[in-house]
C-alpha positions, -999 to 999 in steps of 0.1 A, spaced: 0 0 0 28 24 8 45 18 -25 12 23 -43 6 56 -26 -25 43 -8 -12 41 28 -36 67 41 -65 43 33 -50 15 54 -77 16 80 -105 14 55 -86 -13 36 -83 -34 68 -120 -28 77 -130 -43 43 -106 -72 47 -121 -81 80 -157 -78 67 -148 -101 38 -130 -126 61 -161 -129 83 -179 -145 54 -152 -160 33 -115 -164 41 -107 -172 5 -123 -140 -8 -105 -120 19 -71 -135 8 -78 -127 -29 -87 -91 -19 -56 -87 2 -34 -99 -26 -50 -78 -53 -61 -46 -35 -28 -27 -32 -25 -25 -70 -62 -17 -73 -62 10 -47 -32 26 -63 -52 32 -95 -77 56 -80 -73 92 -91 -77 107 -56 -78 96 -19 -114 108 -17 -126 86 -45 -107 56 -30 -123 61 4 -157 65 -12 -153 32 -31 -139 14 0 -169 26 20 -194 13 -6 -175 -20 -8 -178 -23 30 -216 -19 27 -217 -45 0 -197 -70 20 -225 -72 45 -248 -84 18 -225 -103 -7 -187 -107 -4 -182 -117 -40 -201 -87 -53 -181 -65 -30 -148 -79 -44 -159 -75 -80 -170 -39 -73 -137 -29 -57 -118 -45 -86 -138 -24 -112 -141 8 -91 -111 27 -104 -120 23 -140 -157 28 -132 -151 61 -115 -130 73 -145 -163 74 -165 -190 77 -139 -196 109 -117 -189 102 -80 -225 112 -72 -238 84 -93 -217 57 -78 -241 47 -51 -271 44 -74 -250 24 -98 -240 0 -71 -277 -4 -61 -285 -14 -96 -259 -41 -95 -269 -53 -61 -306 -56 -72 -294 -76 -102 -273 -99 -79 -304 -105 -58 -323 -116 -89 -293 -137 -102 -259 -138 -85 -240 -147 -117 -254 -117 -136 -248 -94 -107 -211 -103 -107 -209 -99 -145 -225 -65 -143 -198 -52 -119 -171 -68 -141 -183 -49 -171 -194 -17 -153 -167 6 -167 -176 -3 -203 -213 -1 -196 -211 33 -178 -192 48 -207 -222 45 -231 -253 39 -209 -264 69 -187 -274 63 -151 -311 70 -159 -311 43 -186 -290 15 -170 -320 -3 -155 -336 -4 -190 -304 -18 -203 -302 -44 -176 -339 -53 -183 -330 -59 -219 -302 -82 -209 -322 -102 -184 -349 -109 -211 -322 -128 -231 -321 -156 -205 -335 -187 -221 -340 -225 -215 -317 -249 -233 -328 -283 -247 -322 -299 -213 -345 -275 -196 -317 -257 -179 -312 -220 -176 -291 -207 -205 -272 -174 -197 -251 -173 -229 -272 -146 -246 -273 -124 -215 -236 -128 -208 -227 -119 -243 -250 -89 -241 -233 -76 -210 -198 -81 -226 -205 -69 -262 -234 -44 -261 -213 -15 -247 -190 -17 -277 -220 -20 -301 -238 10 -285 -206 29 -285 -205 25 -323 -239 43 -326 -239 81 -327 -263 101 -305 -276 94 -270 -312 94 -281 -306 69 -309 -287 46 -285 -316 48 -260 -341 39 -287 -320 10 -299 -321 -5 -263 -358 1 -261 -364 -15 -295 -342 -45 -286 -360 -50 -253 -394 -50 -271 -380 -77 -295 -367 -97 -266 -402 -100 -252 -411 -120 -283 -378 -135 -297 -345 -132 -277 -325 -144 -307 -338 -117 -331 -333 -91 -304 -296 -100 -303 -294 -99 -341 -311 -65 -342 -286 -51 -317 -256 -65 -335 -268 -51 -369 -280 -18 -357 -246 2 -360 -242 -8 -397 -279 -2 -405 -280 32 -388 -249 44 -404 -267 40 -438 -294 64 -427 -288 101 -437 -295 120 -405 -301 115 -368 -337 127 -372 -344 99 -397 -326 74 -374 -349 84 -346 -380 81 -368 -369 48 -382 -365 33 -347 -398 48 -334 -417 31 -363 -397 0 -356 -409 -1 -320 -445 0 -333 -438 -31 -354 -419 -48 -327 -449 -48 -305 -465 -72 -330 -439 -93 -347 -401 -97 -343 -393 -112 -377 -412 -84 -395 -393 -58 -375 -359 -71 -387 -371 -71 -423 -383 -35 -419 -350 -24 -404 -329 -40 -431 -349 -25 -459 -352 10 -444 -318 24 -455 -325 15 -491 -361 29 -490 -349 61 -475 -323 65 -502 -350 62 -528 -374 85 -510 -348 112 -505 -363 143 -488 -399 134 -496 -423 135 -467 
């Protein structure tokens, strides 16, 4: 800690270690080994203390979630305002209550997610991902779609220009996921390329709004509509 410039947080560091050890000695050992490097990555002592305090609160509920959070916290705070950290943690904790595996993955991917998904939209983004959980041929829960969504959707959304357009892409995908999770994933994956072919942000917004009306009725038709729209708009030009 001294070498990493984090010695002034030694008391908070020890408090968290003790809290983790009360539930899991193995988790506390991993934390003790990794944390000096992690704590040295914070931009300031105040943000480090803030993160340690939140991790201590998390440790009372779930030690593994607390460990994943403190691992991700330096990179997360580089893109997320300090005032939004506690609400963000609450979203991850609520998800962990619903499904422990997804809660852990949420915190692992949090820095990438926070870079493109605003705080007021993160619950909608999580809701889209949860809808991608399916049953495999053996009747077991299949997390593949959701895990891939958590890992790849930040990069996909980051390739889409405009916060409003990204918000509508998530809303459209969530509507499709209600009917067909597979087509929802395909729609999300194809959306950057499709939207780049549309001449303006106003047209992109209109295209997605009409797409949501179709998605309320049929997923397959929605994909067909989205794939044809760039060509149709090119033919229409500026016509109303």
